[in-house]
C-alpha positions as MATLAB code, in Angstrom:
seq = 'MRTGHQQNALTLSLSLLRLRALVLALGESASPDWWKTGFMSETGLRFLERIYPRTFLHAAVRSAGKAASDTHDRAVGRVGVYHLFRLPGYLEAEIGHTPFESERDFVSSFRIALGQPNKLLELLAQLSRRSGMDAGPGAKRLGTDKELTDPASYEKIAAVYHHAFSEGKPGFPYFTIEHTGSGG';
ca = [
    -141.466 -163.790 -181.795;
    -142.527 -162.752 -178.293;
    -142.085 -159.258 -176.939;
    -140.475 -158.733 -173.548;
    -143.905 -158.113 -172.007;
    -145.317 -161.309 -173.541;
    -142.328 -163.333 -172.323;
    -142.672 -161.917 -168.787;
    -146.410 -162.698 -168.804;
    -145.709 -166.271 -169.963;
    -143.052 -166.767 -167.293;
    -145.398 -165.428 -164.613;
    -148.278 -167.619 -165.826;
    -146.123 -170.741 -165.841;
    -144.917 -169.945 -162.310;
    -148.518 -169.567 -161.173;
    -149.557 -172.832 -162.817;
    -146.650 -174.745 -161.271;
    -147.399 -173.232 -157.877;
    -151.102 -174.017 -158.148;
    -150.445 -177.613 -159.229;
    -148.039 -178.267 -156.359;
    -150.229 -176.645 -153.711;
    -153.279 -178.502 -155.009;
    -151.485 -181.857 -154.934;
    -150.164 -181.187 -151.436;
    -153.580 -180.010 -150.236;
    -155.187 -183.211 -151.492;
    -152.551 -185.410 -149.886;
    -152.291 -183.550 -146.549;
    -153.604 -185.267 -143.457;
    -156.264 -184.106 -142.953;
    -156.745 -182.953 -146.524;
    -157.241 -179.242 -147.083;
    -159.857 -179.874 -149.797;
    -161.595 -183.034 -150.863;
    -160.766 -183.533 -154.514;
    -158.926 -186.316 -156.293;
    -157.763 -184.673 -159.494;
    -154.152 -184.112 -158.438;
    -153.246 -187.788 -158.209;
    -151.940 -190.103 -160.894;
    -155.362 -191.776 -161.077;
    -157.117 -188.409 -161.384;
    -154.712 -187.219 -164.071;
    -155.062 -190.449 -166.060;
    -158.846 -190.069 -165.949;
    -158.666 -186.468 -167.183;
    -156.046 -187.375 -169.780;
    -158.588 -189.668 -171.458;
    -161.128 -186.838 -171.699;
    -158.719 -183.920 -172.290;
    -155.582 -185.458 -173.842;
    -153.875 -182.129 -174.578;
    -155.056 -180.082 -171.605;
    -155.523 -182.634 -168.813;
    -153.286 -180.789 -166.343;
    -155.111 -177.510 -166.935;
    -158.381 -179.383 -166.347;
    -157.056 -180.878 -163.103;
    -155.798 -177.515 -161.846;
    -159.110 -175.818 -162.709;
    -161.216 -178.559 -161.105;
    -159.245 -178.946 -157.882;
    -158.633 -175.184 -157.868;
    -162.345 -174.510 -157.444;
    -162.396 -176.438 -154.157;
    -159.136 -174.794 -153.063;
    -160.562 -171.368 -153.882;
    -163.614 -172.048 -151.713;
    -161.372 -173.154 -148.828;
    -159.202 -170.046 -149.193;
    -162.250 -167.777 -149.419;
    -163.507 -169.159 -146.100;
    -160.096 -168.489 -144.524;
    -159.326 -165.012 -145.923;
    -162.661 -163.746 -147.211;
    -163.807 -162.805 -150.688;
    -164.090 -159.039 -150.540;
    -161.001 -156.920 -151.031;
    -158.525 -159.807 -151.277;
    -156.797 -162.047 -153.818;
    -155.165 -165.408 -153.244;
    -153.447 -168.056 -155.372;
    -156.745 -169.553 -156.495;
    -158.621 -166.303 -157.121;
    -156.528 -163.680 -158.862;
    -157.492 -160.564 -160.860;
    -159.226 -161.306 -164.162;
    -156.261 -160.323 -166.334;
    -154.013 -162.843 -164.524;
    -156.652 -165.581 -164.650;
    -157.066 -164.985 -168.410;
    -153.306 -165.182 -168.920;
    -153.136 -168.430 -166.943;
    -155.973 -169.885 -169.006;
    -154.043 -169.267 -172.240;
    -150.711 -170.621 -171.008;
    -149.558 -173.884 -172.664;
    -148.863 -175.766 -169.431;
    -148.553 -179.203 -171.003;
    -145.614 -177.927 -173.090;
    -143.636 -177.817 -169.835;
    -142.595 -181.459 -170.184;
    -139.848 -181.366 -167.555;
    -142.115 -179.950 -164.872;
    -145.067 -182.186 -165.796;
    -142.832 -185.253 -165.695;
    -141.252 -184.436 -162.327;
    -144.660 -183.423 -160.952;
    -146.262 -186.728 -161.968;
    -143.378 -188.707 -160.486;
    -143.792 -186.807 -157.193;
    -147.575 -187.322 -156.939;
    -148.536 -189.210 -153.802;
    -145.148 -188.412 -152.239;
    -145.557 -185.259 -150.140;
    -141.826 -184.947 -149.448;
    -141.024 -184.912 -153.169;
    -143.827 -182.411 -153.818;
    -142.397 -180.234 -151.026;
    -138.976 -180.379 -152.698;
    -140.509 -179.102 -155.941;
    -142.342 -176.381 -154.008;
    -139.095 -175.369 -152.284;
    -137.547 -174.797 -155.715;
    -140.252 -172.208 -156.417;
    -139.862 -170.419 -153.106;
    -136.124 -169.687 -153.178;
    -136.660 -168.162 -149.735;
    -135.911 -169.679 -146.401;
    -137.097 -168.763 -142.971;
    -140.425 -167.258 -144.063;
    -142.262 -166.622 -140.818;
    -145.654 -168.094 -141.554;
    -147.891 -169.356 -138.811;
    -151.106 -171.224 -139.529;
    -154.160 -169.427 -140.879;
    -154.420 -166.362 -143.087;
    -151.202 -164.465 -143.888;
    -151.248 -161.093 -145.646;
    -148.277 -160.740 -147.995;
    -148.936 -157.368 -149.592;
    -151.285 -155.590 -151.965;
    -152.633 -156.351 -155.419;
    -149.979 -154.003 -156.858;
    -147.431 -156.736 -156.101;
    -149.249 -159.506 -157.972;
    -147.115 -159.147 -161.098;
    -143.856 -159.253 -159.140;
    -142.207 -162.704 -159.352;
    -140.900 -162.227 -155.792;
    -144.510 -162.301 -154.587;
    -144.895 -165.849 -155.868;
    -141.678 -166.866 -154.167;
    -143.220 -165.560 -150.917;
    -146.451 -167.447 -151.575;
    -144.486 -170.648 -152.226;
    -142.525 -170.129 -149.014;
    -145.712 -169.691 -146.949;
    -147.253 -172.837 -148.404;
    -144.000 -174.763 -147.978;
    -143.911 -173.829 -144.304;
    -147.609 -174.647 -143.845;
    -147.370 -178.082 -145.446;
    -144.111 -178.847 -143.640;
    -145.759 -178.024 -140.304;
    -149.021 -179.769 -141.174;
    -151.037 -176.616 -140.428;
    -153.097 -174.953 -143.162;
    -151.812 -171.545 -144.199;
    -153.484 -169.144 -146.575;
    -151.360 -166.345 -148.087;
    -153.312 -163.454 -149.570;
    -153.025 -159.922 -150.939;
    -155.352 -157.042 -150.197;
    -156.754 -154.745 -152.853;
    -155.192 -151.292 -152.622;
    -157.780 -148.612 -153.121;
    -156.525 -145.517 -154.903;
    -158.119 -142.132 -155.252;
    -159.014 -139.384 -152.897;
    -161.293 -139.896 -149.960;
    -164.360 -137.798 -149.818;
];
C-alpha cells in the first residue's frame, strides 16, 4: 500500500512523464523542428519497442529528452536554473522509477496522436488546465525551484508549451534556483 507521500510522488512523476512525452513529440514534429531526433514517432517507438519491450517509452523520452535538454540549456542556461528536461536529482530519480508503460490509456492516446500535432496539442491542453497564459517566444521564468513539487507548476509549464507550439515559436519555461542563507 502506498503512503500519501508516495502517491503524490507517483502522480507528479506521471505528470512529468506525460508532459515530457508530449513536448518531445511536438518538438520533433514542429516546423522547423526544435530538436532533431526521431524517437517520438510511431516508427521510433516501434524500433525501441523491439529493443526495450517493457520500457520503450521511457527509452524514447530519455533519448529525445537529451537533445531537448541541450536545446533548453542553450535557451535558458545551465547554471542556477531547472527546466522540464533537467530537473533536480530527486525528481529525475523519481521519474526514472515511475512505471510509465502501465499508463495504458495515456500511451494508447499518445501513440494515436503521434504525427498529428493538433491531436498532440489537445492532449497537452488537458495537462495545462489553464488558458490565456501569456507566453511569448524564448525563455520564460515561471518561478523558483521551491515550486517544482507543486502540480500547478506543471500546469503552467504545459500552458507555456501549448502556447509556444500553437504559435509556432519556441518557448522555454524554466525555474530559477532560490538561494537560501545569509549573505556575508
